[in-house]
ZADO-1210 file (C-alpha; in nm, 4 decimals, padded with zeros to 6 digits):
<atoms>
<atom x="00.0000" y="00.0000" z="00.0000" code="MET" pos="1"/>
<atom x="00.1405" y="00.3391" z="-00.1035" code="ALA" pos="2"/>
<atom x="00.2186" y="00.6043" z="00.1552" code="ASP" pos="3"/>
<atom x="00.0033" y="00.9098" z="00.1932" code="ASP" pos="4"/>
<atom x="00.1128" y="01.1533" z="-00.0829" code="PRO" pos="5"/>
<atom x="00.1026" y="01.4503" z="00.1515" code="TYR" pos="6"/>
<atom x="00.3406" y="01.2746" z="00.3910" code="MET" pos="7"/>
<atom x="00.5706" y="01.1663" z="00.1084" code="VAL" pos="8"/>
<atom x="00.6075" y="01.5247" z="-00.0141" code="LEU" pos="9"/>
<atom x="00.6178" y="01.6616" z="00.3396" code="GLY" pos="10"/>
<atom x="00.3322" y="01.9091" z="00.2954" code="VAL" pos="11"/>
<atom x="00.0086" y="01.9588" z="00.4934" code="PRO" pos="12"/>
<atom x="-00.3311" y="01.8841" z="00.3426" code="ARG" pos="13"/>
<atom x="-00.3952" y="02.2567" z="00.3298" code="THR" pos="14"/>
<atom x="-00.0876" y="02.3167" z="00.1111" code="ALA" pos="15"/>
<atom x="-00.1349" y="02.5304" z="-00.1970" code="SER" pos="16"/>
<atom x="-00.0572" y="02.4067" z="-00.5474" code="GLU" pos="17"/>
<atom x="00.2604" y="02.6166" z="-00.5446" code="ASP" pos="18"/>
<atom x="00.3680" y="02.4631" z="-00.2127" code="ASP" pos="19"/>
<atom x="00.3196" y="02.1136" z="-00.3526" code="ILE" pos="20"/>
<atom x="00.5055" y="02.2010" z="-00.6714" code="ARG" pos="21"/>
<atom x="00.7996" y="02.3484" z="-00.4801" code="ARG" pos="22"/>
<atom x="00.8190" y="02.0478" z="-00.2474" code="ALA" pos="23"/>
<atom x="00.8219" y="01.8105" z="-00.5430" code="TYR" pos="24"/>
<atom x="01.0910" y="02.0042" z="-00.7301" code="ARG" pos="25"/>
<atom x="01.3132" y="02.0124" z="-00.4203" code="LYS" pos="26"/>
<atom x="01.2810" y="01.6388" z="-00.3546" code="LEU" pos="27"/>
<atom x="01.3209" y="01.5493" z="-00.7220" code="ALA" pos="28"/>
<atom x="01.6512" y="01.7340" z="-00.7325" code="LYS" pos="29"/>
<atom x="01.7740" y="01.5690" z="-00.4137" code="GLU" pos="30"/>
<atom x="01.6674" y="01.2150" z="-00.4972" code="LEU" pos="31"/>
<atom x="01.7163" y="01.1770" z="-00.8709" code="HIS" pos="32"/>
<atom x="01.9169" y="00.8519" z="-00.9220" code="PRO" pos="33"/>
<atom x="02.1668" y="01.0109" z="-01.1610" code="ASP" pos="34"/>
<atom x="02.2661" y="01.2531" z="-00.8865" code="LEU" pos="35"/>
<atom x="02.3054" y="00.9752" z="-00.6278" code="ASN" pos="36"/>
<atom x="02.5321" y="00.7180" z="-00.7965" code="PRO" pos="37"/>
<atom x="02.6709" y="00.5940" z="-00.4644" code="GLU" pos="38"/>
<atom x="02.3247" y="00.5126" z="-00.3279" code="ASN" pos="39"/>
<atom x="02.1316" y="00.4589" z="-00.6489" code="ARG" pos="40"/>
<atom x="01.8877" y="00.1787" z="-00.5482" code="PRO" pos="41"/>
<atom x="01.7581" y="00.3689" z="-00.2446" code="THR" pos="42"/>
<atom x="01.7427" y="00.6935" z="-00.4398" code="ALA" pos="43"/>
<atom x="01.5440" y="00.5237" z="-00.7202" code="GLU" pos="44"/>
<atom x="01.2899" y="00.3858" z="-00.4730" code="GLU" pos="45"/>
<atom x="01.2386" y="00.7197" z="-00.2991" code="ARG" pos="46"/>
<atom x="01.2285" y="00.9054" z="-00.6316" code="PHE" pos="47"/>
<atom x="00.9488" y="00.6748" z="-00.7500" code="LYS" pos="48"/>
<atom x="00.7490" y="00.7423" z="-00.4336" code="LYS" pos="49"/>
<atom x="00.7907" y="01.1174" z="-00.4709" code="VAL" pos="50"/>
<atom x="00.6922" y="01.1065" z="-00.8395" code="SER" pos="51"/>
<atom x="00.3892" y="00.8907" z="-00.7617" code="ASN" pos="52"/>
<atom x="00.2808" y="01.1226" z="-00.4800" code="ALA" pos="53"/>
<atom x="00.3074" y="01.4265" z="-00.7034" code="TYR" pos="54"/>
<atom x="00.1147" y="01.2441" z="-00.9744" code="GLY" pos="55"/>
<atom x="-00.1776" y="01.2211" z="-00.7330" code="VAL" pos="56"/>
<atom x="-00.1896" y="01.5502" z="-00.5427" code="ILE" pos="57"/>
<atom x="00.0018" y="01.7559" z="-00.7975" code="GLY" pos="58"/>
<atom x="-00.2964" y="01.7234" z="-01.0306" code="ASP" pos="59"/>
<atom x="-00.5828" y="01.9464" z="-00.9150" code="ALA" pos="60"/>
<atom x="-00.8581" y="01.7031" z="-01.0174" code="GLU" pos="61"/>
<atom x="-00.6858" y="01.3952" z="-00.8822" code="LYS" pos="62"/>
<atom x="-00.6149" y="01.5766" z="-00.5573" code="ARG" pos="63"/>
<atom x="-00.9872" y="01.6450" z="-00.5130" code="LYS" pos="64"/>
<atom x="-01.0661" y="01.2798" z="-00.5843" code="GLN" pos="65"/>
<atom x="-00.8012" y="01.1659" z="-00.3359" code="TYR" pos="66"/>
<atom x="-00.9271" y="01.4037" z="-00.0681" code="ASP" pos="67"/>
<atom x="-01.2851" y="01.2752" z="-00.1218" code="ARG" pos="68"/>
<atom x="-01.1583" y="00.9175" z="-00.0951" code="GLY" pos="69"/>
<atom x="-01.2476" y="00.8283" z="-00.4567" code="GLU" pos="70"/>
<atom x="-00.8917" y="00.7192" z="-00.5435" code="ILE" pos="71"/>
<atom x="-00.6105" y="00.5743" z="-00.3339" code="ASP" pos="72"/>
<atom x="-00.2489" y="00.6873" z="-00.2936" code="ALA" pos="73"/>
<atom x="-00.1612" y="00.5147" z="-00.6213" code="ASN" pos="74"/>
<atom x="-00.4305" y="00.7049" z="-00.8097" code="GLY" pos="75"/>
<atom x="-00.6462" y="00.3903" z="-00.8446" code="GLU" pos="76"/>
<atom x="-01.0280" y="00.4097" z="-00.7935" code="PRO" pos="77"/>
<atom x="-01.1363" y="00.2807" z="-00.4560" code="ARG" pos="78"/>
<atom x="-01.3903" y="-00.0019" z="-00.4509" code="ARG" pos="79"/>
<atom x="-01.7436" y="00.1086" z="-00.3892" code="GLY" pos="80"/>
<atom x="-01.6969" y="00.4542" z="-00.5425" code="PHE" pos="81"/>
<atom x="-01.8541" y="00.5506" z="-00.8694" code="ARG" pos="82"/>
<atom x="-01.7509" y="00.8418" z="-01.0782" code="ARG" pos="83"/>
<atom x="-01.9906" y="01.1251" z="-01.0044" code="PRO" pos="84"/>
<atom x="-02.1788" y="01.2862" z="-01.2944" code="PRO" pos="85"/>
<atom x="-01.9721" y="01.5483" z="-01.4698" code="GLY" pos="86"/>
<atom x="-01.6434" y="01.4210" z="-01.3258" code="ALA" pos="87"/>
<atom x="-01.3353" y="01.4369" z="-01.5444" code="GLY" pos="88"/>
<atom x="-01.2382" y="01.1458" z="-01.7706" code="PRO" pos="89"/>
<atom x="-01.0543" y="00.8417" z="-01.6396" code="TYR" pos="90"/>
<atom x="-00.7617" y="00.6735" z="-01.8016" code="SER" pos="91"/>
<atom x="-00.7573" y="00.3049" z="-01.8778" code="ALA" pos="92"/>
<atom x="-00.5768" y="00.2572" z="-01.5478" code="ARG" pos="93"/>
<atom x="-00.8651" y="00.4088" z="-01.3608" code="GLY" pos="94"/>
<atom x="-00.7175" y="00.7456" z="-01.2598" code="GLY" pos="95"/>
<atom x="-00.8030" y="01.0849" z="-01.3986" code="ALA" pos="96"/>
<atom x="-00.6028" y="01.2115" z="-01.6929" code="GLN" pos="97"/>
<atom x="-00.3316" y="01.4505" z="-01.5726" code="PRO" pos="98"/>
<atom x="-00.4360" y="01.8126" z="-01.5978" code="GLN" pos="99"/>
<atom x="-00.1340" y="01.9739" z="-01.4270" code="ASP" pos="100"/>
<atom x="00.0694" y="02.2215" z="-01.6277" code="ASP" pos="101"/>
<atom x="00.3986" y="02.0998" z="-01.4756" code="LEU" pos="102"/>
<atom x="00.5198" y="01.8360" z="-01.7210" code="SER" pos="103"/>
<atom x="00.8084" y="01.5987" z="-01.6674" code="PHE" pos="104"/>
<atom x="00.9912" y="01.7942" z="-01.9351" code="GLY" pos="105"/>
<atom x="00.9627" y="02.1023" z="-01.7163" code="ASP" pos="106"/>
<atom x="01.0911" y="01.9111" z="-01.4153" code="ILE" pos="107"/>
<atom x="01.3900" y="01.7708" z="-01.6017" code="PHE" pos="108"/>
<atom x="01.4613" y="02.1069" z="-01.7581" code="SER" pos="109"/>
<atom x="01.4741" y="02.2582" z="-01.4109" code="ASP" pos="110"/>
<atom x="01.6580" y="01.9638" z="-01.2601" code="LEU" pos="111"/>
<atom x="01.9317" y="01.9411" z="-01.5201" code="PHE" pos="112"/>
<atom x="01.9273" y="02.2901" z="-01.6606" code="GLY" pos="113"/>
<atom x="02.2670" y="02.3659" z="-01.5159" code="SER" pos="114"/>
<atom x="02.4047" y="02.0561" z="-01.6868" code="MET" pos="115"/>
<atom x="02.2810" y="02.1399" z="-02.0387" code="ARG" pos="116"/>
<atom x="02.5640" y="02.2183" z="-02.2700" code="GLY" pos="117"/>
<atom x="02.7990" y="02.0059" z="-02.0605" code="ARG" pos="118"/>
<atom x="02.6697" y="01.6665" z="-02.1702" code="GLY" pos="119"/>
<atom x="02.5067" y="01.5431" z="-02.4878" code="GLU" pos="120"/>
<atom x="02.3113" y="01.8200" z="-02.6627" code="PRO" pos="121"/>
<atom x="01.9597" y="01.8266" z="-02.5238" code="GLY" pos="122"/>
<atom x="02.0134" y="01.5245" z="-02.3013" code="SER" pos="123"/>
<atom x="01.8656" y="01.5779" z="-01.9539" code="PRO" pos="124"/>
<atom x="02.0082" y="01.2544" z="-01.8156" code="PHE" pos="125"/>
<atom x="02.3809" y="01.3086" z="-01.8559" code="GLY" pos="126"/>
<atom x="02.5680" y="01.3522" z="-01.5276" code="ALA" pos="127"/>
<atom x="02.8920" y="01.5466" z="-01.4991" code="ARG" pos="128"/>
<atom x="03.1864" y="01.3367" z="-01.3876" code="GLY" pos="129"/>
<atom x="03.3021" y="01.3563" z="-01.0291" code="GLN" pos="130"/>
<atom x="03.6014" y="01.5700" z="-00.9355" code="ASP" pos="131"/>
<atom x="03.9219" y="01.3803" z="-00.8573" code="ALA" pos="132"/>
<atom x="04.1521" y="01.4912" z="-00.5743" code="ARG" pos="133"/>
<atom x="04.5301" y="01.4621" z="-00.5787" code="TYR" pos="134"/>
<atom x="04.8259" y="01.6137" z="-00.3937" code="SER" pos="135"/>
<atom x="05.1502" y="01.7446" z="-00.5399" code="LEU" pos="136"/>
<atom x="05.4667" y="01.8065" z="-00.3388" code="GLU" pos="137"/>
<atom x="05.6847" y="02.0969" z="-00.4530" code="VAL" pos="138"/>
<atom x="06.0063" y="02.2452" z="-00.3220" code="GLU" pos="139"/>
<atom x="05.9927" y="02.5679" z="-00.1202" code="PHE" pos="140"/>
<atom x="06.1639" y="02.7706" z="-00.3943" code="LEU" pos="141"/>
<atom x="05.9364" y="02.6208" z="-00.6626" code="GLU" pos="142"/>
<atom x="05.6341" y="02.7412" z="-00.4679" code="ALA" pos="143"/>
<atom x="05.7898" y="03.0831" z="-00.4108" code="ALA" pos="144"/>
<atom x="05.9036" y="03.1556" z="-00.7662" code="THR" pos="145"/>
<atom x="05.6727" y="02.9305" z="-00.9714" code="GLY" pos="146"/>
<atom x="05.7460" y="02.6139" z="-01.1652" code="ALA" pos="147"/>
<atom x="05.6189" y="02.3684" z="-01.4223" code="LYS" pos="148"/>
<atom x="05.5707" y="02.0109" z="-01.3052" code="LYS" pos="149"/>
<atom x="05.4891" y="01.7055" z="-01.5145" code="ARG" pos="150"/>
<atom x="05.2711" y="01.4615" z="-01.3224" code="VAL" pos="151"/>
<atom x="05.0741" y="01.1488" z="-01.4040" code="SER" pos="152"/>
<atom x="04.7043" y="01.1483" z="-01.3124" code="LEU" pos="153"/>
<atom x="04.5224" y="00.8131" z="-01.3166" code="PRO" pos="154"/>
<atom x="04.2286" y="00.9598" z="-01.5096" code="GLU" pos="155"/>
<atom x="04.4201" y="01.1839" z="-01.7511" code="SER" pos="156"/>
<atom x="04.7703" y="01.0467" z="-01.7956" code="GLY" pos="157"/>
<atom x="05.0801" y="01.2674" z="-01.7949" code="ALA" pos="158"/>
<atom x="05.0071" y="01.6407" z="-01.7918" code="ILE" pos="159"/>
<atom x="05.2023" y="01.9596" z="-01.7267" code="ASP" pos="160"/>
<atom x="05.0920" y="02.1629" z="-01.4256" code="ILE" pos="161"/>
<atom x="05.1865" y="02.5286" z="-01.3882" code="THR" pos="162"/>
<atom x="05.2594" y="02.6112" z="-01.0250" code="VAL" pos="163"/>
<atom x="05.1987" y="02.9874" z="-01.0005" code="PRO" pos="164"/>
<atom x="05.4539" y="03.2089" z="-00.8203" code="PRO" pos="165"/>
<atom x="05.3730" y="03.2555" z="-00.4545" code="GLY" pos="166"/>
<atom x="05.1467" y="02.9518" z="-00.4240" code="VAL" pos="167"/>
<atom x="05.0872" y="02.8727" z="-00.0584" code="ALA" pos="168"/>
<atom x="05.0926" y="02.5370" z="00.1164" code="ASP" pos="169"/>
<atom x="04.7469" y="02.3804" z="00.0986" code="GLY" pos="170"/>
<atom x="04.6372" y="02.5781" z="-00.2089" code="ARG" pos="171"/>
<atom x="04.4190" y="02.3749" z="-00.4454" code="VAL" pos="172"/>
<atom x="04.4705" y="02.4060" z="-00.8213" code="LEU" pos="173"/>
<atom x="04.1710" y="02.3168" z="-01.0399" code="ARG" pos="174"/>
<atom x="04.2417" y="02.1421" z="-01.3703" code="LEU" pos="175"/>
<atom x="03.9218" y="02.1585" z="-01.5725" code="LYS" pos="176"/>
<atom x="03.8063" y="01.8351" z="-01.7334" code="GLY" pos="177"/>
<atom x="04.0849" y="01.6226" z="-01.5821" code="ARG" pos="178"/>
<atom x="03.8671" y="01.4359" z="-01.3331" code="GLY" pos="179"/>
<atom x="03.6419" y="01.1303" z="-01.3663" code="HIS" pos="180"/>
<atom x="03.4551" y="01.0914" z="-01.6981" code="PRO" pos="181"/>
<atom x="03.0919" y="01.1991" z="-01.7192" code="GLY" pos="182"/>
<atom x="02.7922" y="00.9729" z="-01.7661" code="ARG" pos="183"/>
<atom x="02.6227" y="00.9408" z="-02.1033" code="ARG" pos="184"/>
<atom x="02.8408" y="01.1894" z="-02.2810" code="GLY" pos="185"/>
<atom x="02.8414" y="01.4597" z="-02.0142" code="ALA" pos="186"/>
<atom x="03.1623" y="01.6463" z="-01.9454" code="GLU" pos="187"/>
<atom x="03.4323" y="01.5080" z="-01.7192" code="ALA" pos="188"/>
<atom x="03.4867" y="01.6393" z="-01.3690" code="GLY" pos="189"/>
<atom x="03.7868" y="01.8470" z="-01.2676" code="ASP" pos="190"/>
<atom x="04.1132" y="01.7431" z="-01.1061" code="ALA" pos="191"/>
<atom x="04.1704" y="01.9222" z="-00.7755" code="LEU" pos="192"/>
<atom x="04.5422" y="01.9239" z="-00.6990" code="VAL" pos="193"/>
<atom x="04.6415" y="02.0263" z="-00.3463" code="GLU" pos="194"/>
<atom x="04.9892" y="02.1778" z="-00.3230" code="ILE" pos="195"/>
<atom x="05.2151" y="02.0510" z="-00.0452" code="LYS" pos="196"/>
<atom x="05.5225" y="02.2723" z="00.0047" code="VAL" pos="197"/>
<atom x="05.8315" y="02.1015" z="00.1450" code="ARG" pos="198"/>
<atom x="06.0116" y="02.2964" z="00.4208" code="PRO" pos="199"/>
<atom x="06.3370" y="02.4768" z="00.3382" code="HIS" pos="200"/>
<atom x="06.6490" y="02.4396" z="00.5551" code="PRO" pos="201"/>
<atom x="06.6924" y="02.8189" z="00.5866" code="TYR" pos="202"/>
<atom x="06.3879" y="03.0066" z="00.4602" code="PHE" pos="203"/>
<atom x="06.0499" y="03.0322" z="00.6260" code="LYS" pos="204"/>
<atom x="05.7415" y="03.2077" z="00.4932" code="ARG" pos="205"/>
<atom x="05.4887" y="03.4310" z="00.6714" code="THR" pos="206"/>
<atom x="05.2192" y="03.5573" z="00.4354" code="ASP" pos="207"/>
<atom x="05.4283" y="03.6978" z="00.1478" code="ASP" pos="208"/>
<atom x="05.7383" y="03.7701" z="00.3578" code="ASP" pos="209"/>
<atom x="06.0449" y="03.5456" z="00.3712" code="ILE" pos="210"/>
<atom x="06.2190" y="03.4990" z="00.7068" code="LEU" pos="211"/>
<atom x="06.5890" y="03.4163" z="00.7305" code="LEU" pos="212"/>
<atom x="06.8277" y="03.3894" z="01.0269" code="GLU" pos="213"/>
<atom x="07.1956" y="03.4612" z="00.9547" code="VAL" pos="214"/>
<atom x="07.4947" y="03.4039" z="01.1873" code="PRO" pos="215"/>
<atom x="07.7560" y="03.6808" z="01.2128" code="ILE" pos="216"/>
<atom x="08.0920" y="03.6972" z="01.3876" code="THR" pos="217"/>
<atom x="08.1751" y="03.9049" z="01.6926" code="LEU" pos="218"/>
<atom x="08.4012" y="04.1391" z="01.4957" code="ASP" pos="219"/>
<atom x="08.1341" y="04.1889" z="01.2248" code="GLU" pos="220"/>
<atom x="07.8866" y="04.2876" z="01.4937" code="ALA" pos="221"/>
<atom x="08.1286" y="04.5267" z="01.6642" code="VAL" pos="222"/>
<atom x="08.3042" y="04.6812" z="01.3662" code="LEU" pos="223"/>
<atom x="08.0337" y="04.6522" z="01.1024" code="GLY" pos="224"/>
<atom x="08.0676" y="04.4667" z="00.7728" code="ALA" pos="225"/>
<atom x="07.9197" y="04.3823" z="00.4376" code="LYS" pos="226"/>
<atom x="07.7979" y="04.0222" z="00.4209" code="ILE" pos="227"/>
<atom x="07.6249" y="03.8135" z="00.1564" code="GLU" pos="228"/>
<atom x="07.2840" y="03.6672" z="00.2366" code="VAL" pos="229"/>
<atom x="07.0698" y="03.4367" z="00.0215" code="PRO" pos="230"/>
<atom x="06.7250" y="03.5363" z="-00.1077" code="THR" pos="231"/>
<atom x="06.4734" y="03.3323" z="-00.3057" code="ILE" pos="232"/>
<atom x="06.6038" y="03.5083" z="-00.6208" code="ALA" pos="233"/>
<atom x="06.9791" y="03.4858" z="-00.5484" code="GLY" pos="234"/>
<atom x="07.2418" y="03.6263" z="-00.3155" code="ARG" pos="235"/>
<atom x="07.2580" y="03.9958" z="-00.2207" code="VAL" pos="236"/>
<atom x="07.4812" y="04.2104" z="00.0003" code="GLN" pos="237"/>
<atom x="07.3661" y="04.3287" z="00.3427" code="LEU" pos="238"/>
<atom x="07.5407" y="04.6097" z="00.5253" code="THR" pos="239"/>
<atom x="07.5849" y="04.5633" z="00.8996" code="LEU" pos="240"/>
<atom x="07.6416" y="04.8888" z="01.0864" code="PRO" pos="241"/>
<atom x="07.8903" y="04.9098" z="01.3744" code="LYS" pos="242"/>
<atom x="07.7511" y="04.7765" z="01.6986" code="GLY" pos="243"/>
<atom x="07.4949" y="04.5407" z="01.5462" code="THR" pos="244"/>
<atom x="07.3271" y="04.3471" z="01.8266" code="SER" pos="245"/>
<atom x="07.2297" y="03.9843" z="01.8053" code="SER" pos="246"/>
<atom x="06.8638" y="03.9527" z="01.7147" code="GLY" pos="247"/>
<atom x="06.8468" y="04.2706" z="01.5085" code="ARG" pos="248"/>
<atom x="06.6171" y="04.2419" z="01.2053" code="VAL" pos="249"/>
<atom x="06.7010" y="04.3906" z="00.8655" code="PHE" pos="250"/>
<atom x="06.4331" y="04.4346" z="00.5992" code="ARG" pos="251"/>
<atom x="06.5147" y="04.3695" z="00.2334" code="LEU" pos="252"/>
<atom x="06.2244" y="04.5298" z="00.0480" code="ARG" pos="253"/>
<atom x="06.0565" y="04.3429" z="-00.2371" code="ASP" pos="254"/>
<atom x="06.2781" y="04.0390" z="-00.1813" code="ARG" pos="255"/>
<atom x="05.9915" y="03.8242" z="-00.0608" code="GLY" pos="256"/>
<atom x="05.7266" y="03.6262" z="-00.2483" code="VAL" pos="257"/>
<atom x="05.5426" y="03.7797" z="-00.5402" code="HIS" pos="258"/>
<atom x="05.1830" y="03.6691" z="-00.4936" code="ASN" pos="259"/>
<atom x="05.0346" y="03.6073" z="-00.8396" code="ALA" pos="260"/>
<atom x="04.6819" y="03.6207" z="-00.6972" code="THR" pos="261"/>
<atom x="04.7052" y="03.9587" z="-00.5222" code="THR" pos="262"/>
<atom x="04.9920" y="04.1119" z="-00.7200" code="GLY" pos="263"/>
<atom x="05.1693" y="04.1942" z="-00.3910" code="HIS" pos="264"/>
<atom x="05.5400" y="04.1313" z="-00.3341" code="THR" pos="265"/>
<atom x="05.6591" y="04.0745" z="00.0199" code="GLY" pos="266"/>
<atom x="05.9920" y="04.1549" z="00.1864" code="ASP" pos="267"/>
<atom x="06.2716" y="03.9422" z="00.3257" code="GLN" pos="268"/>
<atom x="06.3348" y="03.9841" z="00.6972" code="LEU" pos="269"/>
<atom x="06.6907" y="03.8937" z="00.8004" code="VAL" pos="270"/>
<atom x="06.7574" y="03.8312" z="01.1692" code="THR" pos="271"/>
<atom x="07.1261" y="03.8267" z="01.2669" code="VAL" pos="272"/>
<atom x="07.2702" y="03.6142" z="01.5478" code="ARG" pos="273"/>
<atom x="07.6199" y="03.6666" z="01.6889" code="ILE" pos="274"/>
<atom x="07.8081" y="03.3380" z="01.6979" code="VAL" pos="275"/>
<atom x="08.1307" y="03.3204" z="01.8958" code="LEU" pos="276"/>
<atom x="08.4253" y="03.1062" z="01.7851" code="PRO" pos="277"/>
<atom x="08.4320" y="02.7526" z="01.9195" code="GLU" pos="278"/>
<atom x="08.7479" y="02.8347" z="02.1151" code="THR" pos="279"/>
<atom x="08.8040" y="03.1732" z="02.2808" code="VAL" pos="280"/>
<atom x="09.1830" y="03.2200" z="02.2805" code="ASP" pos="281"/>
<atom x="09.3824" y="03.3939" z="02.5520" code="ASP" pos="282"/>
<atom x="09.4321" y="03.7082" z="02.3454" code="GLU" pos="283"/>
<atom x="09.0604" y="03.7643" z="02.2990" code="LEU" pos="284"/>
<atom x="08.9884" y="03.6757" z="02.6601" code="GLY" pos="285"/>
<atom x="09.2505" y="03.9186" z="02.7915" code="TYR" pos="286"/>
<atom x="09.1296" y="04.2002" z="02.5649" code="PHE" pos="287"/>
<atom x="08.7664" y="04.1602" z="02.6725" code="LEU" pos="288"/>
<atom x="08.8529" y="04.1373" z="03.0413" code="SER" pos="289"/>
<atom x="09.0462" y="04.4644" z="03.0189" code="GLU" pos="290"/>
<atom x="08.7704" y="04.6237" z="02.8126" code="TRP" pos="291"/>
<atom x="08.5010" y="04.5146" z="03.0584" code="ARG" pos="292"/>
<atom x="08.6728" y="04.6833" z="03.3513" code="GLN" pos="293"/>
<atom x="08.6657" y="05.0190" z="03.1714" code="LYS" pos="294"/>
<atom x="08.3403" y="04.9953" z="02.9719" code="HIS" pos="295"/>
<atom x="08.0717" y="04.8328" z="03.1811" code="LYS" pos="296"/>
<atom x="07.7179" y="04.8839" z="03.0452" code="TYR" pos="297"/>
<atom x="07.3642" y="04.7618" z="03.1069" code="ASP" pos="298"/>
<atom x="07.2316" y="04.5425" z="02.8214" code="PRO" pos="299"/>
<atom x="06.8767" y="04.5821" z="02.9526" code="GLY" pos="300"/>
<atom x="06.8191" y="04.2406" z="03.1048" code="ARG" pos="301"/>
<atom x="06.4723" y="04.1921" z="03.2613" code="PRO" pos="302"/>
</atoms>
């Protein structure tokens, strides 16, 4: 025995024709078998129930007959009821001929309208292929400056992927049409490639800025010096003024990551650390002990 059509569509008996139509459209989109390939048998069964329910109460004349008890939930005449004089015509099956202006063509047009042009011309049943997800590991400098990588995708074979400059770890690149094939001639899904950036032994990234820590000698810190430091685009010279303290940060403008999405170029922030020699010889020790007696100062310890 079929379920009550009102319950199947989830509408009250006082629902308007528009309410019933909207409820049917919503459920038809959710339950259509072609949109539920992973649970197709259950979706087919529920879709049939929804379609049958709409066939009864979605038709104004049939709805009246159902409400009067003349036909059952399947649209079949109930025993003991005769068609009243002047009632609408019955089909050979026993139900009234459909009078509703919402045809199945309209439903499928609405249901698959967004898929037209992506499958077979005019075919409402084609289903776009599912997207395929992959991950691609790239080196830190490849992510920072951009690169071309040749990879093999199970669905598409070997393809070249352009890694844009400044791509961040976790960014997903969409390759149109490189996913799973579509059903019945519809277009293939996309390949979604998540970028995994390998860490660098020296560089770190914060937004579009590059962070670098550089060791300097005691004499370079005291006397000042010109030293070479690496950047993501090559080595450059950095001038250390006299009396450079450990932990001081120098900013190299526009030496960071150029973000292709925003058009912004970050800076490189160089933090210097004073590193003493492994062995402090007597000469250095004597000099500093003499210097300390005459030049004591407060470094600002907490």
